C-alpha positions in Angstrom: -30.8 -105.4 -49.8 -29.1 -106.3 -53.1 -29.9 -104.4 -56.2 -33.0 -105.3 -58.0 -32.8 -107.8 -60.9 -35.6 -105.9 -62.6 -33.6 -102.7 -63.0 -33.5 -101.7 -66.6 -29.8 -101.0 -66.7 -27.1 -102.1 -64.2 -23.4 -102.1 -64.4 -20.7 -104.2 -62.8 -16.9 -104.6 -63.5 -13.7 -106.1 -62.3 -10.9 -103.8 -61.2 -7.2 -104.5 -60.8 -3.7 -103.9 -62.2 -2.9 -105.7 -64.5 -6.4 -106.6 -65.6 -6.3 -107.5 -69.3 -6.0 -111.2 -68.6 -9.1 -111.4 -66.4 -11.7 -114.0 -67.3 -14.3 -112.4 -65.0 -16.1 -110.5 -67.8 -16.5 -113.7 -69.8 -18.0 -115.5 -66.8 -20.3 -112.7 -65.6 -21.6 -111.9 -69.1 -22.3 -115.6 -69.8 -24.4 -115.6 -66.6 -26.3 -112.4 -67.5 -27.1 -113.9 -71.0 -28.4 -117.1 -69.5 -30.4 -115.3 -66.8 -32.0 -112.9 -69.4 -30.5 -109.9 -67.7 -30.4 -107.9 -71.0 -29.8 -104.6 -69.4 -26.8 -105.7 -67.4 -23.2 -105.1 -68.5 -19.9 -106.2 -67.0 -16.5 -104.6 -67.9 -13.0 -104.5 -66.7 -10.9 -101.4 -65.8 -7.2 -101.0 -65.1 -7.2 -99.4 -61.7 -4.3 -99.2 -59.2 -4.4 -98.4 -55.5 -3.9 -94.7 -56.0 -6.7 -94.5 -58.5 -9.2 -96.6 -56.6 -10.8 -94.0 -54.3 -11.6 -91.6 -57.1 -12.9 -94.4 -59.3 -15.2 -95.7 -56.7 -16.3 -92.2 -55.6 -17.4 -91.4 -59.2 -19.7 -94.4 -59.7 -23.3 -93.6 -60.3 -26.5 -95.2 -59.1 -26.5 -97.6 -62.1 -23.7 -99.6 -60.5 -24.6 -102.9 -58.9 -21.2 -104.2 -57.9 -17.4 -104.7 -58.4 -15.0 -107.6 -58.4 -11.6 -106.8 -57.1 -8.3 -108.5 -57.9 -4.7 -107.6 -57.0 -3.6 -105.2 -55.7 -7.0 -103.8 -54.6 -8.4 -106.5 -52.2 -7.1 -104.7 -49.1 -7.1 -101.2 -50.5 -10.9 -101.2 -51.1 -11.7 -101.9 -47.4 -11.5 -98.3 -46.1 -13.9 -97.2 -48.8 -16.7 -99.6 -47.7 -19.6 -99.1 -45.3 -19.6 -102.8 -44.2 -17.3 -105.8 -44.5 -18.4 -109.4 -44.0 -16.8 -111.6 -41.3 -15.4 -113.8 -44.0 -13.6 -110.9 -45.7 -12.4 -109.4 -42.4 -10.9 -112.7 -41.4 -8.3 -112.4 -44.1 -8.3 -108.6 -44.6 -9.2 -109.1 -48.2 -12.4 -108.0 -50.2 -12.9 -109.3 -53.7 -16.6 -108.4 -54.0 -18.4 -105.1 -53.5 -22.2 -104.9 -53.7 -23.9 -101.5 -53.9 -27.3 -101.5 -52.2 -30.3 -99.5 -53.3 -29.8 -97.0 -50.6 -26.2 -96.4 -51.7 -24.2 -98.4 -49.2 -21.1 -100.4 -50.2 -20.9 -103.9 -48.8 -17.7 -105.9 -49.0 -17.3 -109.6 -49.1 -14.8 -112.3 -50.0 -16.1 -115.1 -52.3 -12.7 -116.7 -52.8 -13.0 -118.6 -49.5 -16.5 -120.1 -50.0 -15.5 -120.5 -53.7 -12.6 -122.7 -52.7 -14.8 -124.8 -50.4 -17.4 -125.2 -53.1 -14.9 -126.2 -55.7 -13.5 -128.9 -53.4 -16.9 -130.1 -52.4 -17.8 -130.5 -56.1 -14.9 -133.0 -56.4 -16.0 -134.8 -53.3 -13.6 -133.2 -50.8 -15.7 -132.1 -47.9 -13.4 -132.9 -44.9 -9.7 -133.8 -44.6 -7.6 -134.8 -41.6 -4.6 -132.7 -42.7 -3.5 -130.5 -45.6 -0.5 -128.8 -47.1 -0.1 -125.3 -48.7 2.6 -124.4 -51.2 3.3 -120.7 -50.9 2.5 -118.0 -48.5 1.0 -115.1 -50.4 -2.5 -113.5 -50.3 -4.1 -116.6 -51.8 -2.5 -118.8 -49.2 -4.3 -116.9 -46.4 -7.6 -117.5 -48.2 -6.7 -121.1 -48.5 -6.1 -121.2 -44.7 -9.5 -119.6 -44.1 -11.1 -122.3 -46.3 -9.2 -125.1 -44.5 -10.3 -123.7 -41.1 -13.8 -125.0 -42.1 -12.9 -128.3 -43.6 -9.6 -129.5 -42.1 -9.7 -131.3 -38.8 -5.9 -131.4 -38.2 -2.7 -129.6 -38.9 -1.8 -127.6 -42.1 1.8 -127.5 -43.2 2.9 -124.5 -45.2 6.0 -124.7 -47.4 7.6 -121.3 -47.7 10.8 -119.6 -48.9 11.7 -117.5 -45.9 11.4 -117.3 -42.1 9.4 -114.0 -42.5 6.8 -115.9 -44.6 6.8 -118.7 -42.1 6.0 -116.3 -39.3 3.3 -114.7 -41.4 1.6 -118.0 -42.1 1.8 -119.1 -38.4 0.2 -115.7 -37.5 -2.6 -116.2 -40.0 -3.1 -119.7 -38.5 -3.5 -118.3 -35.0 -5.9 -115.7 -36.2 -8.0 -118.3 -38.2 -7.9 -121.1 -35.6 -5.8 -123.4 -37.8 -2.8 -125.5 -36.5 -0.2 -124.2 -39.0 3.2 -125.7 -39.2 5.8 -124.4 -41.5 8.6 -126.0 -43.5 11.3 -124.8 -45.9 10.4 -124.7 -49.6 13.3 -127.1 -50.3 11.2 -129.8 -48.6 8.1 -129.0 -50.6 7.8 -132.5 -52.2 7.0 -133.8 -48.7 3.7 -132.0 -49.0 2.5 -134.7 -51.4 1.9 -137.1 -48.6 -1.0 -134.9 -47.4 -4.6 -135.9 -48.5 -5.1 -132.3 -49.8 -2.4 -130.1 -51.3 -3.2 -126.5 -52.2 -0.7 -124.8 -54.6 -1.0 -121.0 -54.3 2.2 -120.0 -56.1 2.7 -118.0 -59.4 3.1 -119.8 -62.7 6.1 -122.0 -63.1 7.0 -122.0 -59.4 6.0 -125.7 -58.8 7.2 -127.0 -62.2 10.3 -128.5 -60.7 8.2 -130.5 -58.2 6.3 -132.4 -60.9 9.0 -135.1 -61.1 8.6 -135.8 -57.3 4.9 -136.7 -57.4 4.6 -140.2 -55.8 2.5 -143.1 -57.0 -0.2 -142.6 -54.4 -1.6 -139.1 -54.0 -4.7 -137.4 -52.7 -6.2 -134.2 -54.1 -4.3 -131.3 -55.6 -5.9 -127.8 -55.7 -3.8 -125.7 -58.0 -5.2 -122.2 -58.1 -3.7 -121.3 -61.5 -5.9 -121.3 -64.6 -3.5 -120.0 -67.1 -1.3 -121.7 -68.2 -3.3 -124.9 -67.7 -2.7 -127.6 -67.0 0.4 -126.8 -64.9 3.3 -129.3 -65.0 2.4 -130.3 -61.4 -1.3 -130.8 -62.3 -0.3 -133.0 -65.2 2.0 -135.1 -63.2 -0.6 -135.4 -60.4 -3.4 -136.6 -62.6 -1.0 -139.0 -64.3 -0.5 -140.6 -60.9 -4.3 -141.0 -60.6 -4.8 -138.2 -58.2 -7.8 -135.8 -58.2 -7.0 -132.3 -59.5 -9.0 -129.1 -58.8 -7.9 -126.1 -61.0 -7.9 -122.4 -60.9 -10.9 -122.2 -63.3 -12.9 -124.2 -60.8 -12.1 -121.6 -58.1 -12.7 -118.7 -60.5 -16.1 -120.0 -61.5 -17.4 -120.9 -58.1 -16.4 -117.5 -56.6 -17.9 -115.8 -59.6 -21.2 -117.7 -59.1 -21.4 -116.2 -55.6 -20.6 -112.7 -57.0 -23.3 -112.9 -59.6 -25.9 -114.0 -57.0 -24.9 -111.2 -54.6 -24.8 -108.4 -57.3 -28.0 -109.4 -59.1 -30.1 -111.0 -56.3 -30.8 -114.2 -58.3 -31.1 -117.4 -56.3 -28.8 -119.5 -58.4 -26.3 -118.4 -61.0 -25.7 -120.8 -63.9 -22.4 -122.5 -62.9 -22.2 -124.9 -65.8 -22.8 -122.2 -68.4 -20.2 -120.0 -66.7 -17.6 -122.8 -66.6 -18.2 -123.6 -70.3 -17.7 -119.9 -71.2 -14.5 -119.9 -69.3 -13.2 -123.0 -70.9 -14.0 -121.7 -74.4 -12.2 -118.4 -73.6 -9.1 -120.2 -72.3 -8.9 -122.6 -75.3 -8.8 -119.6 -77.6 -5.8 -118.0 -75.9 
């Protein structure tokens, strides 16, 4: 069972490298304040893959959970007692919950977080989709699309090795993945749903190619925001889902798992994230 909400003092944190930019402490602390969890704290720690085993091994019984960002989402898996089917499907854990009997449970809230963020904007089912990029976030996007996309997904990538990787993920996740060269990425804009999973600046050159009629863009970046692509997209009347939407929805699920509350305060967490970003 999850840790008890009634515990006097509980700790949680986000780990990664680099980690100074992370908004997770802002979101989780806002949730704790709204929920009246006065004894709870949430911090961030710079931890790389080599440091991870000793860091986790030294945690005491006051720890309720961990959030993991790059490069730790796969490195954490051998240190866990159990991994959810969702996390195993993409070989990536971003959430660890410590149970009262000391077990470490791993999950991935990025995938349901993506689905929830899209549903919030009215995107529940699509006939096809496109993904820009082929990194770790792209595999999570494929896992999300496995649940909401009825038809093919085209991934626009920079190398044949990445293309093979995406097709392999598609076979594993049960998604009809087709690949195309990055030089043809503007063709993605004809899809009813486009998910941009690339680093900051990568899609800027594509902004000028956004057509008059577009569907929904899910750009996973939250800083800088809006991206040039998101600005062009909304200027054409298309719906835009941003990285903060994803971050908040996955954090909501983390708060619920770590604390055991039935419903984390999404609106409060989003507002806290918006304030923090506006101050940067």
